[in-house]
C-alpha positions in Angstrom: 16.3 10.8 -19.8 20.1 9.4 -19.3 20.7 6.2 -17.0 23.1 6.5 -14.3 24.2 2.8 -13.1 25.9 2.6 -10.1 28.9 -0.4 -9.7 26.9 -3.4 -9.6 28.0 -6.2 -11.9 25.0 -7.1 -13.9 25.9 -10.4 -15.1 26.7 -11.6 -11.0 29.0 -13.4 -11.4 30.6 -15.1 -8.5 33.3 -13.4 -7.3 34.1 -17.2 -5.3 32.1 -19.0 -7.0 33.9 -22.5 -5.4 32.7 -22.6 -2.5 28.5 -21.3 -2.9 26.2 -23.5 -4.2 25.2 -21.0 -7.0 22.1 -23.4 -8.0 19.5 -21.8 -5.6 19.8 -18.2 -6.3 17.1 -16.1 -7.1 17.8 -12.7 -9.3 16.0 -9.5 -9.7 16.8 -6.2 -11.1 15.9 -2.6 -9.4 15.0 0.0 -11.0 15.2 2.9 -8.9 13.4 5.8 -11.0 12.9 7.9 -8.0 10.2 8.8 -5.6 10.2 9.2 -1.5 11.1 5.5 -0.9 14.4 6.6 -1.9 14.5 10.1 -0.5 17.1 11.0 2.6 16.8 14.0 4.5 19.0 17.1 3.9 21.1 19.4 6.2 17.7 21.0 6.9 15.4 18.2 7.6 13.8 18.7 4.4 13.3 15.2 1.9 15.2 15.9 -1.1 16.8 12.7 -4.1 19.8 12.6 -3.4 22.2 11.1 -6.3 23.7 7.5 -6.1 22.9 7.6 -1.4 20.3 4.8 -2.3 22.9 1.5 -2.7 25.4 3.2 -0.7 22.9 3.6 2.3 21.5 -0.1 1.8 24.9 -1.4 2.0 24.8 -0.6 5.5 22.0 -1.5 6.4 22.0 -5.6 7.7 18.6 -6.4 7.3 18.3 -5.6 2.9 22.3 -6.4 2.6 24.2 -9.4 3.8 27.5 -8.1 3.4 29.5 -10.8 4.9 28.6 -13.0 2.3 28.3 -10.1 -0.5 31.5 -9.8 -0.2 32.9 -13.2 0.2 31.5 -14.7 -3.5 31.6 -10.5 -5.1 34.4 -9.5 -3.9 33.6 -5.3 -1.7 31.4 -3.9 -5.0 29.8 -6.7 -5.9 26.0 -7.1 -6.2 23.0 -6.9 -2.5 21.9 -9.7 -1.1 19.4 -10.2 1.0 20.6 -11.8 4.3 18.9 -15.3 4.4 16.1 -16.9 7.0 14.4 -20.0 7.9 11.9 -20.1 5.7 13.7 -19.0 2.5 14.0 -21.2 -0.3 16.2 -19.4 -2.2 19.3 -17.1 -1.7 18.2 -13.4 -3.1 20.6 -11.3 -5.3 19.9 -8.0 -6.7 21.2 -5.2 -8.3 19.7 -1.7 -8.9 20.1 0.5 -11.5 19.9 4.1 -10.9 17.8 6.3 -13.1 19.7 10.4 -14.1 17.5 12.4 -12.8 15.9 10.8 -10.1 12.3 11.7 -11.5 9.5 12.9 -9.3 6.9 10.4 -10.6 4.1 13.8 -11.2 6.7 14.2 -14.3 6.3 11.1 -15.8 5.7 11.0 -19.5 5.1 8.3 -21.6 8.5 8.6 -22.7 10.0 7.7 -19.2 6.8 4.6 -20.0 8.9 3.2 -22.7 12.3 3.4 -21.5 11.9 1.5 -18.6 10.0 -1.2 -20.8 13.1 -0.8 -22.6 15.2 -1.5 -19.6 13.4 -4.6 -18.6 13.8 -5.8 -22.1 17.4 -5.1 -22.1 17.8 -7.8 -19.1 15.2 -9.7 -19.0 16.9 -12.9 -20.0 19.7 -11.8 -16.6 17.3 -11.9 -14.1 14.5 -14.0 -12.2 12.2 -10.5 -11.7 12.5 -7.0 -11.5 11.3 -4.0 -8.9 10.4 -0.5 -10.1 11.2 1.8 -6.8 8.8 5.2 -8.4 6.7 7.7 -6.6 2.9 6.9 -5.9 1.2 9.9 -7.4 1.4 8.3 -11.1 1.9 4.8 -10.4 -0.6 3.2 -11.2 -0.7 5.7 -15.3 2.8 3.9 -15.0 1.9 0.1 -13.6 -1.1 0.6 -16.5 1.2 1.1 -19.5 4.1 -1.6 -18.8 0.8 -4.6 -18.4 0.2 -3.5 -22.1 3.5 -2.7 -23.3 4.7 -6.0 -21.6 3.6 -8.2 -24.4 4.3 -12.1 -23.7 5.6 -11.5 -20.1 7.0 -14.5 -18.6 8.5 -13.0 -15.4 7.0 -10.6 -12.7 7.1 -7.2 -12.6 6.5 -5.4 -9.5 6.3 -1.5 -8.9 5.9 -0.1 -5.8 6.9 3.0 -3.5 6.0 4.5 -0.1 3.9 7.3 1.7 7.5 7.7 3.5 11.0 7.6 3.0 13.0 4.3 3.2 15.7 4.9 4.9 13.1 6.9 8.1 13.2 5.2 11.3 10.0 4.5 11.0 8.5 3.7 7.1 6.1 1.9 4.9 9.3 1.6 2.8 10.7 -1.0 4.1 8.2 -3.6 4.1 7.6 -2.5 0.7 10.8 -2.6 -1.0 11.8 -6.4 0.8 8.4 -8.0 0.0 8.4 -6.6 -3.5 12.0 -7.8 -3.4 11.2 -11.6 -2.2 8.0 -11.9 -4.2 10.1 -10.8 -7.6 13.0 -13.5 -6.5 10.3 -16.5 -5.5 7.2 -16.3 -7.6 7.1 -16.6 -10.6 3.8 -14.8 -11.9 4.1 -13.7 -15.4 2.7 -10.1 -14.8 3.3 -6.1 -14.3 1.7 -6.1 -10.4 1.4 -3.2 -7.5 2.7 -4.1 -4.0 1.9 -2.1 -1.4 0.8 -2.4 2.4 0.4 -6.4 2.9 -1.1 -7.0 -1.0 0.4 -8.1 -4.1 -2.6 -6.1 -7.0 -2.8 -6.8 -10.4 -1.2 -3.8 -12.1 -3.5 -2.2 -14.8 -6.3 -2.6 -12.0 -4.6 -0.4 -9.3 -5.5 2.7 -8.4 -4.6 5.7 -5.6 -6.7 5.7 -2.8 -5.2 8.3 0.0 -2.6 10.4 -0.2 -1.4 9.5 3.4 -2.0 6.1 4.0 -0.2 2.7 4.0 -2.9 1.2 2.0 -2.0 4.0 -0.9 -3.5 2.2 -3.1 -6.6 -0.3 -3.7 -7.9 -2.8 -6.7 -11.5 -2.1 -6.6 -12.2 -4.3 -8.9 -9.9 -7.5 -8.4 -9.1 -9.4 -5.3 -5.2 -9.2 -5.0 -3.2 -12.2 -6.2 -1.2 -12.3 -3.2 -1.1 -11.1 0.6 2.0 -11.2 2.7 1.5 -11.7 5.6 3.7 -14.1 8.1 3.3 -16.4 4.9 3.3 -14.9 1.1 0.1 -16.8 0.1 -0.2 -16.5 -3.9 -4.0 -16.5 -5.5 -2.3 -18.5 -8.6 -6.2 -18.9 -10.1 -6.3 -15.4 -10.1 -3.3 -14.7 -12.9 -3.6 -13.9 -15.9 -1.6 -15.3 -18.1 -0.5 -15.2 -21.7 -2.2 -18.2 -23.1 -0.1 -17.5 -27.0 3.1 -19.3 -28.5 4.9 -15.8 -28.2 8.6 -15.0 -27.2 8.5 -11.9 -24.6 8.3 -8.7 -26.8 8.5 -5.3 -25.7 5.8 -2.6 -27.9 7.7 0.8 -27.5 5.6 3.1 -29.1 2.4 4.9 -27.4 -0.1 6.8 -29.7 -0.1 10.1 -27.0 -3.2 12.0 -28.7 -5.8 10.3 -25.5 -7.8 12.1 -23.2 -9.9 12.3 -20.4 -13.5 13.7 -20.4 -15.4 13.6 -16.9 -19.3 14.4 -17.3 -20.4 16.2 -14.9 -23.6 18.4 -14.8 -24.1 21.3 -17.0 -21.2 20.9 -18.7 -21.2 22.6 -21.9 -21.5 22.1 -25.5 -18.3 24.0 -26.4 -15.6 22.2 -24.0 -17.5 19.0 -25.4 -16.6 20.6 -28.9 -13.6 21.3 -28.0 -12.4 18.0 -26.3 -13.0 16.1 -29.3 -11.1 18.3 -31.6 -7.8 17.1 -33.6 -5.7 15.9 -32.9 -7.6 13.8 -30.3 -7.7 9.8 -31.4 -8.9 8.3 -28.3 -11.4 9.3 -25.3 -11.9 8.0 -22.4 -15.3 9.4 -21.3 -15.9 8.7 -17.2 -19.6 8.7 -17.5 -22.1 8.4 -13.9 -23.3 5.3 -12.0 -23.2 2.4 -14.8 -22.4 4.5 -18.0 -24.8 7.4 -17.8 -24.7 11.1 -19.4 -28.0 13.3 -19.1 -30.5 11.8 -21.4 -32.0 15.7 -22.1 -28.9 17.0 -23.5 -28.9 16.3 -27.2 -26.0 18.1 -28.2 -23.8 16.7 -26.2 -25.0 13.2 -28.0 -24.5 14.9 -31.2 -20.9 16.0 -30.7 -19.7 12.4 -29.1 -22.0 10.6 -32.0 -20.1 13.1 -34.3 -16.4 12.1 -33.1 -17.1 8.3 -33.4 -17.9 8.9 -37.0 -15.0 10.7 -37.2 -12.6 8.0 -36.0 -12.8 8.6 -32.9 -12.5 6.0 -30.2 -14.4 6.6 -27.3 -14.6 4.4 -24.4 -17.6 5.1 -22.3 -16.0 4.1 -17.9 -17.7 4.5 -15.2 -17.1 7.8 -12.3 -17.1 5.3 -9.6 -14.8 3.6 -8.3 -16.1 0.2 -8.0 -18.5 -1.3 -10.3 -18.9 -1.4 -13.9 -21.3 0.7 -17.0 -24.1 -1.1 -18.7 -26.4 -0.5 -20.8 -29.4 -1.1 -18.7 -30.7 2.5 -18.7 -31.7 4.8 -21.5 -29.1 6.8 -21.5 -26.3 3.9 -21.3 -27.7 2.7 -24.4 -27.8 6.2 -26.2 -24.3 5.8 -25.9 -24.1 2.7 -27.3 -26.0 3.5 -30.2 -23.7 6.6 -30.7 -20.9 4.1 -31.6 -19.1 4.5 -27.8 -17.7 1.2 -26.4 -18.1 -0.3 -23.1 -14.8 0.3 -20.9 -16.3 -2.0 -18.7 -14.9 -2.1 -15.4 -11.3 -0.7 -16.3 -10.0 2.0 -14.3 -9.3 5.5 -16.1 -5.5 4.5 -15.7 -6.2 1.7 -16.9 -8.1 2.4 -19.9 -6.3 5.6 -20.9 -2.6 3.6 -21.4 -4.7 0.5 -22.9 -6.3 3.0 -25.7 -2.5 4.4 -26.3 -1.0 1.0 -26.3 -4.0 -0.2 -28.9 -4.4 3.7 -31.2 0.0 2.6 -32.1 -1.0 -0.2 -33.2 -0.7 0.7 -36.6 -1.2 -3.2 -38.6 -4.7 -3.2 -36.7 -7.6 -1.0 -38.1 -10.2 1.2 -36.6 -13.0 -2.2 -36.2 -10.1 -4.2 -34.4 -9.2 -1.5 -32.7 -12.5 -1.4 -31.3 -12.7 -4.8 -30.5 -9.7 -4.8 -28.7 -11.0 -2.3 -26.4 -13.2 -4.3 -25.4 -11.3 -7.7 -25.2 -9.3 -8.6 -21.8 -5.9 -8.4 -22.7 -3.8 -8.5 -20.1 -6.6 -9.2 -17.0 -7.4 -5.2 -16.9 -11.5 -5.6 -17.2 -14.0 -8.3 -16.5 -16.5 -8.9 -19.4 -18.0 -11.6 -17.9 -18.3 -15.4 -18.7 -20.4 -17.9 -19.0 -20.5 -20.0 -15.4 -18.1 -22.6 -15.6 -20.1 -25.5 -14.0 -17.0 -27.3 -13.2 -14.9 -25.4 -11.6 -14.5 -26.7 -7.9 -16.4 -29.5 -8.6 -13.7 -31.8 -8.8 -11.7 -30.4 -5.2 -15.4 -29.9 -3.8 -16.4 -33.8 -4.1 -13.5 -35.5 -3.0 -13.2 -32.5 0.2 -16.8 -33.4 0.8 -15.7 -37.6 1.4 -12.3 -36.5 3.2 -15.1 -34.5 5.2 -12.9 -31.2 4.9 -15.1 -27.9 5.6 -13.0 -25.0 5.2 -11.6 -22.8 2.9 -8.1 -23.1 3.7 -8.4 -27.4 3.6 -10.0 -27.1 0.5 -7.4 -24.6 -0.8 -4.6 -27.0 0.3 -6.1 -30.2 -1.8 -6.3 -28.6 -4.7 -2.3 -28.3 -4.6 -2.0 -31.9 -3.8 -4.6 -33.3 -6.3 -4.0 -31.0 -9.2 -0.5 -31.9 -10.1 -0.7 -35.2 -9.9 -3.1 -35.2 -12.4 -2.3 -33.0 -14.5 1.1 -35.0 -14.9 -0.5 -38.2 -14.8 -2.6 -36.8 -18.0 0.8 -35.1 -19.4 2.3 -38.7 -19.5 -0.3 -40.4 -20.5 -0.3 -37.9 -23.4 -4.2 -37.1 -22.8 -4.8 -33.8 -23.9 -8.5 -33.7 -23.3 -8.2 -34.4 -19.9 -5.6 -31.4 -19.8 -7.9 -29.5 -21.2 -10.7 -30.7 -18.3 -9.1 -30.7 -15.6 -7.9 -26.5 -16.1 -11.8 -26.1 -16.3 -12.1 -27.6 -13.1 -10.2 -24.6 -12.4 -6.3 -26.4 -12.6 -3.5 -24.0 -12.5 -1.6 -25.5 -15.5 1.7 -24.3 -14.2 1.4 -25.2 -10.5 4.0 -27.2 -9.0 4.3 -30.3 -7.3 6.1 -31.0 -4.0 9.5 -31.4 -6.0 8.5 -27.6 -8.1 8.1 -29.4 -11.0 4.7 -28.2 -13.7 3.2 -30.4 -16.3 5.6 -28.4 -18.6 8.6 -29.7 -16.5 7.3 -33.1 -17.0 6.1 -32.9 -20.8 9.3 -31.6 -21.8 10.8 -34.7 -20.7 8.1 -37.3 -22.4 8.7 -35.6 -25.5 5.1 -35.3 -26.7 5.5 -32.0 -29.2 1.6 -31.8 -28.5 1.0 -32.3 -25.2 4.2 -29.8 -24.9 1.9 -27.3 -27.4 -1.0 -27.3 -25.7 0.5 -26.9 -21.9 1.8 -23.6 -23.5 -1.6 -22.2 -25.4 -3.3 -22.3 -22.0 -0.6 -20.2 -20.8 1.7 -22.8 -18.9 5.5 -20.4 -18.2 8.4 -21.2 -19.8 10.9 -19.8 -16.4 9.9 -22.0 -13.5 12.4 -23.7 -11.9 12.0 -26.8 -10.0 13.7 -27.4 -6.8 16.7 -28.4 -8.5 17.0 -25.5 -10.6 16.1 -26.5 -13.7 13.2 -24.8 -16.8 11.8 -27.0 -19.1 13.9 -25.8 -21.3 17.0 -27.7 -19.4 14.3 -30.6 -19.3 14.2 -30.8 -23.2 18.0 -30.5 -24.1 18.3 -33.3 -21.7 16.9 -35.1 -23.8 17.4 -34.0 -27.3 13.8 -33.2 -27.7 15.0 -30.8 -31.0 11.5 -30.0 -31.9 10.3 -29.1 -28.2 13.5 -27.5 -27.8 12.0 -24.9 -30.6 8.6 -24.7 -29.2 9.6 -23.7 -25.8 12.0 -21.1 -27.6 9.6 -19.7 -29.8 7.9 -18.6 -26.6 10.3 -16.6 -25.0 12.0 -19.7 -22.9 15.6 -19.3 -22.7 19.1 -20.9 -20.3 18.9 -19.5 -16.8 21.6 -20.0 -14.0 25.7 -20.0 -14.4 27.4 -19.4 -17.6 30.0 -21.7 -16.3 27.6 -24.8 -14.9 26.5 -24.2 -19.0 30.1 -24.0 -20.5 31.1 -27.6 -18.7 28.1 -29.2 -19.9 28.6 -28.4 -23.4 32.5 -28.9 -22.6 31.2 -32.8 -21.3 29.0 -33.0 -24.9 32.1 -31.9 -26.8 35.1 -34.3 -25.3 32.0 -37.3 -25.5 31.2 -37.0 -29.1 27.4 -36.0 -28.4 26.7 -33.9 -31.4 23.2 -34.7 -30.8 23.5 -33.1 -27.4 25.5 -30.2 -29.1 22.6 -29.5 -31.6 20.3 -29.3 -28.7 22.5 -26.5 -27.2 22.8 -24.7 -30.1 19.3 -24.3 -30.5 18.8 -23.5 -26.9 20.5 -20.0 -28.4 23.8 -21.5 -26.3 27.5 -19.8 -27.2 29.6 -22.3 -27.7 32.6 -19.8 -27.4 32.9 -19.8 -23.8 35.6 -21.1 -21.3 35.6 -23.5 -18.9 37.4 -22.6 -15.3 41.1 -23.7 -17.8 39.9 -21.1 -20.1 39.0 -23.9 -22.7 36.3 -23.7 -25.7 34.2 -26.7 -26.3 36.5 -26.7 -29.2 39.5 -27.3 -27.4 37.7 -30.8 -26.0 37.0 -31.5 -29.1 40.4 -31.4 -30.3 41.9 -33.1 -27.5 39.7 -35.9 -27.8 40.0 -36.1 -31.5 36.0 -36.0 -32.7 36.2 -35.3 -36.1 32.3 -35.3 -36.2 32.0 -32.4 -32.6 34.9 -30.3 -34.4 33.0 -30.2 -37.9 29.6 -29.4 -36.0 31.4 -27.0 -34.2 33.6 -25.0 -36.9 29.5 -24.9 -38.6 28.3 -22.8 -35.9 31.1 -20.0 -35.7 33.2 -21.2 -33.0 36.3 -19.2 -32.1 39.2 -21.5 -33.6 41.9 -18.8 -32.0 40.5 -19.4 -28.6 43.9 -19.5 -26.4 42.9 -21.5 -23.3 
């Protein structure tokens, strides 16, 4: 499948940047794969996909594109820009990557999932978030697959579509599209999500539940991550954050030898036996109720048992829309004794795509693959956990003393208390207290009134152990404060080199305008600050960039006669032939 990129500048370089504040931009890449949302009506009033019509039409809608601002800043063919409202903190700038051909989602394959994942990887460092426009029929499959393929994800990816086209007079597409873009630009939720109606849902928890209703998707076993009403309210405690010290990676391989087998009354042995023949390697078994199959059908049980002995992974999930499988009944226990593993409360879409992902891991043996299918990798299942007696006890105690009774008041109190206590623990370098606060329900990436997180503070303070502890608890490296500073920028400006290395290992990268970064590097070169230059070097900064005068850091080092800086820049592949 080829890609058609309409005339957008993916670097979002400012056409007239000197007249605009670029520090509070939120940048989003929209991947338009097809679906009803972008269709237009032809001369017969029939809905059809039309090549390159999507962006062309958006530019004519003032609520989706501020043409006056965009033309002044970027020129006539620059990126799309949402108009500002009274409540916006950021100017939202977005580009559209249009697929060619545009796909009906019923034609989606694993190859398309891989293509989408690789596109996100290609542009990952250039955008704050991603929106995938997709047909609704297989949207949950794509969302589930991407949730597994996008490993150590640190930015939000939202899939959305609509029941009626975006450009129809009456459409759910407009709200779905605009809400998705706004959330992707402004909220750091490092998950693959689905937005539909007013709800932002975890992607691998969703199912399509209606062919006609605007509330077409549901998350039967997990609450929404956010709700978009007059205000966008995010449940930060529900967010599933990666807790490993690894950078973002795309696992671009899936095992296609998987399938869904649904139990029904009088199912034949021949059908089950045929289904379990090579090349099948993994099966999602959709059983009755809480995980039951006919206990009097020894023929079926024997076929399932023989398949697991041949190394086929069989995952048991319920046919019910809510609830999970257990071994509380005899038939459920029989399946477990046959080597069939529990899928807990996974949806069919999540179970199938997870199986394709796990089976593609060539460095995992069969035992590990079975364990991973029962492990909560991306928030896709509820395996149960011991109740944490500390959850909310701290906030509840303070709330009682202040006579606060409503849920909203207690929630607001938590957003005030936890950032202060987290930051105090960071400053005192108290790792034990940080872990205790997380046990009390603190979101480790919660922002204070200036938008700063505990990781921002830790990167200023310079204690490597505290930074590592926060990262292992799920602290996000991409969150920007109200001054558009990430934890990496704080570490650079305090020259904490070991912390910079750790942040880069976890996927941090330089954000913001290349001209601003270039200016800081040139200033360091002019001042003879080799330590600061090394900080930028460790952060993978480009030392061959030119400022507005066309000069590189090496130009400034030579002009200020700084031999140490000249030697440092020469050792790190600076272009000595660059002309100003």
